C-alpha beads as a LAMMPS data file, in Angstrom:
LAMMPS data file: protein, C-alpha beads

58 atoms
57 bonds

1 atom types
1 bond types

-500.0 500.0 xlo xhi
-500.0 500.0 ylo yhi
-500.0 500.0 zlo zhi

Masses

1 110.0

Atoms # bond

1 1 1 -110.463 -191.096 233.018
2 1 1 -110.057 -189.294 229.736
3 1 1 -110.635 -186.160 228.954
4 1 1 -114.878 -185.450 227.618
5 1 1 -114.521 -183.930 223.665
6 1 1 -117.717 -182.563 221.900
7 1 1 -117.067 -184.338 218.646
8 1 1 -119.016 -181.086 216.920
9 1 1 -116.346 -178.734 218.020
10 1 1 -113.562 -180.563 217.637
11 1 1 -115.151 -181.807 213.548
12 1 1 -115.444 -177.367 213.196
13 1 1 -111.931 -177.139 214.108
14 1 1 -110.935 -179.360 211.987
15 1 1 -112.582 -178.293 209.201
16 1 1 -111.788 -174.273 210.109
17 1 1 -108.233 -175.690 209.909
18 1 1 -108.323 -177.016 206.546
19 1 1 -109.493 -173.580 204.753
20 1 1 -107.317 -171.825 206.837
21 1 1 -103.953 -174.357 205.151
22 1 1 -106.250 -173.507 201.750
23 1 1 -106.607 -170.063 202.434
24 1 1 -103.054 -169.509 202.718
25 1 1 -101.473 -171.065 200.163
26 1 1 -103.736 -169.828 197.799
27 1 1 -102.333 -166.262 199.089
28 1 1 -99.054 -167.454 198.025
29 1 1 -100.879 -168.424 194.984
30 1 1 -102.464 -165.698 193.225
31 1 1 -101.982 -162.481 195.968
32 1 1 -100.139 -159.154 194.230
33 1 1 -100.421 -156.122 196.823
34 1 1 -101.903 -153.040 196.394
35 1 1 -98.467 -151.696 195.008
36 1 1 -97.331 -154.587 192.011
37 1 1 -100.459 -154.671 190.302
38 1 1 -100.424 -150.226 190.388
39 1 1 -96.639 -150.337 189.357
40 1 1 -97.311 -153.458 186.321
41 1 1 -101.117 -151.456 185.077
42 1 1 -98.269 -148.192 184.860
43 1 1 -95.751 -150.029 182.869
44 1 1 -98.566 -151.451 180.516
45 1 1 -100.080 -148.291 179.435
46 1 1 -97.501 -146.496 179.238
47 1 1 -95.773 -149.416 176.227
48 1 1 -99.019 -148.831 174.810
49 1 1 -98.515 -145.531 174.583
50 1 1 -95.326 -146.069 173.359
51 1 1 -96.792 -148.270 170.577
52 1 1 -99.471 -145.211 169.669
53 1 1 -96.765 -142.976 169.107
54 1 1 -94.281 -145.516 166.634
55 1 1 -97.577 -146.459 164.447
56 1 1 -97.633 -145.623 160.924
57 1 1 -100.377 -143.326 159.738
58 1 1 -102.169 -143.179 156.476

Bonds

1 1 1 2
2 1 2 3
3 1 3 4
4 1 4 5
5 1 5 6
6 1 6 7
7 1 7 8
8 1 8 9
9 1 9 10
10 1 10 11
11 1 11 12
12 1 12 13
13 1 13 14
14 1 14 15
15 1 15 16
16 1 16 17
17 1 17 18
18 1 18 19
19 1 19 20
20 1 20 21
21 1 21 22
22 1 22 23
23 1 23 24
24 1 24 25
25 1 25 26
26 1 26 27
27 1 27 28
28 1 28 29
29 1 29 30
30 1 30 31
31 1 31 32
32 1 32 33
33 1 33 34
34 1 34 35
35 1 35 36
36 1 36 37
37 1 37 38
38 1 38 39
39 1 39 40
40 1 40 41
41 1 41 42
42 1 42 43
43 1 43 44
44 1 44 45
45 1 45 46
46 1 46 47
47 1 47 48
48 1 48 49
49 1 49 50
50 1 50 51
51 1 51 52
52 1 52 53
53 1 53 54
54 1 54 55
55 1 55 56
56 1 56 57
57 1 57 58
């Protein structure tokens, strides 16, 4: 005989699987770790300070 399955559970597991796949794709596309964000912020502030130091004052 065939195995009896609960269609509601099967549908929910399918939806969860598709959400996990989409979440993994978004992590790859948009994800950055904290160290990377901190490094970029530090470099940005250093560049702004250097630019401000080279401005000609009236």
